[in-house]
C-alpha positions as CSV (number, residue, x, y, z in Angstrom):
1,M,-0.6,17.6,2.9
2,N,-3.8,19.4,2.5
3,N,-5.9,17.0,0.4
4,N,-6.4,13.3,-0.4
5,I,-5.3,13.7,-4.0
6,E,-1.9,15.1,-2.9
7,K,-1.6,12.4,-0.2
8,G,-2.4,9.7,-2.7
9,R,0.1,11.0,-5.2
10,I,2.9,11.2,-2.6
11,G,2.0,7.6,-1.6
12,E,2.1,6.4,-5.2
13,L,5.5,7.9,-5.8
14,F,6.9,6.6,-2.5
15,A,5.6,3.1,-3.3
16,Q,7.1,3.2,-6.7
17,S,10.5,4.1,-5.3
18,V,10.2,1.2,-2.7
19,L,9.3,-1.3,-5.4
20,E,12.2,-0.2,-7.6
21,S,14.6,-0.7,-4.6
22,Y,13.5,-4.4,-4.7
23,G,14.3,-4.7,-8.4
24,I,10.7,-4.4,-9.4
25,R,10.4,-2.2,-12.4
26,T,7.4,0.2,-12.2
27,S,5.4,2.7,-14.3
28,H,2.9,5.2,-12.9
29,V,-0.3,5.0,-14.8
30,D,-3.5,7.0,-15.1
31,I,-5.9,4.1,-15.6
32,M,-9.1,3.7,-13.6
33,G,-8.4,1.0,-11.0
34,D,-4.6,0.9,-11.2
35,D,-2.0,3.3,-9.9
36,L,1.2,1.5,-10.9
37,W,2.1,-1.3,-13.3
38,A,5.0,-3.4,-12.1
39,K,7.2,-6.1,-13.6
40,T,9.0,-8.4,-11.3
41,P,12.6,-9.6,-11.7
42,A,11.0,-12.9,-13.0
43,D,9.3,-10.9,-15.7
44,V,5.8,-11.2,-14.2
45,F,3.4,-8.3,-14.8
46,V,1.5,-7.0,-11.7
47,K,-1.2,-4.4,-11.4
48,V,-0.8,-2.2,-8.3
49,Q,-3.2,-0.1,-6.2
50,V,-1.7,2.2,-3.6
51,K,-3.5,3.3,-0.4
52,S,-1.9,5.9,1.8
53,S,-2.3,7.1,5.4
54,S,-0.6,10.3,6.7
55,R,-0.4,9.1,10.3
56,P,-2.2,7.0,12.9
57,I,-5.3,8.4,14.5
58,L,-7.8,7.6,17.3
59,H,-10.9,6.2,15.6
60,S,-13.2,6.6,18.5
61,A,-13.3,8.4,21.8
62,H,-13.2,5.0,23.7
63,H,-10.1,3.7,21.8
64,T,-6.7,4.1,23.4
65,M,-4.5,3.2,20.5
66,K,-4.0,5.2,17.4
67,K,-4.1,3.2,14.1
68,Y,-3.6,3.8,10.5
69,S,-6.8,3.5,8.4
70,F,-7.0,2.5,4.8
71,A,-10.2,2.6,2.8
72,L,-10.4,-0.4,0.5
73,H,-14.0,-0.2,-0.8
74,N,-13.0,-1.0,-4.4
75,M,-10.2,-3.4,-3.6
76,R,-12.2,-6.6,-3.0
77,K,-11.7,-8.9,-6.0
78,Y,-8.8,-6.7,-7.2
79,D,-6.5,-9.0,-9.1
80,G,-3.2,-7.3,-8.2
81,A,-1.1,-6.0,-5.4
82,V,-2.4,-3.5,-2.9
83,L,0.2,-1.4,-1.1
84,L,-0.6,0.2,2.3
85,V,1.7,3.2,2.8
86,A,2.3,4.8,6.2
87,L,3.6,8.1,5.0
88,D,5.0,9.4,8.3
89,K,7.0,6.2,8.8
90,Q,8.0,5.9,5.2
91,L,7.2,2.2,5.2
92,L,4.6,0.1,3.3
93,L,3.0,-3.3,3.5
94,A,2.0,-5.3,0.4
95,R,-1.2,-7.5,0.2
96,W,-2.8,-9.4,-2.7
97,G,-6.1,-7.7,-3.6
98,L,-8.0,-11.0,-3.9
99,E,-7.2,-11.7,-0.2
100,I,-8.9,-8.5,1.0
101,V,-12.3,-9.1,2.5
102,T,-13.0,-5.9,4.4
103,K,-13.8,-2.3,3.3
104,T,-11.4,-0.8,5.7
105,I,-8.1,-2.0,7.3
106,K,-6.9,-0.4,10.5
107,L,-3.3,-1.3,11.5
108,A,-1.3,-0.5,14.6
109,P,1.9,1.6,14.0
110,T,3.9,-1.4,15.2
111,S,2.7,-3.3,12.0
112,F,5.0,-1.1,9.9
113,T,8.5,-2.2,10.2
114,K,11.3,-2.7,7.6
115,Q,11.2,-6.4,8.2
116,A,7.4,-6.5,7.7
117,Q,7.8,-4.5,4.5
118,D,10.6,-6.8,3.2
119,E,8.5,-9.9,4.0
120,S,5.2,-8.6,2.5
121,V,6.8,-7.4,-0.7
122,A,8.7,-10.6,-1.2
123,K,5.6,-12.7,-0.6
124,C,3.3,-10.5,-2.8
125,F,5.7,-10.2,-5.7
126,N,7.2,-13.7,-5.4
127,L,10.8,-12.4,-4.9
């Protein structure tokens, strides 16, 4: 991946396929502020923003653990789901935008597991 637009698009398509696997119908949209629109099995509409990271990195010379970093500057007060995608692990975590209080989230690679993905998607989309 050679640019952020390409990385973002790959993350959006990956997130869309993951949500579909949970029975959540999705549509990719080109609307400022939303990447996907989703409809849960209970027929609830959810706006979705996708944030992607290619791989974990060291964020400072004195750090010893590599972490995924997600810029969330515009996500505070977002009334929808925010999906954090670890592209190299092909896993994601779902959060509700209104719960985000920081401009950046840094997560350890161990945060991304299939079980964590299942639990966060179920909680965020009320499955």
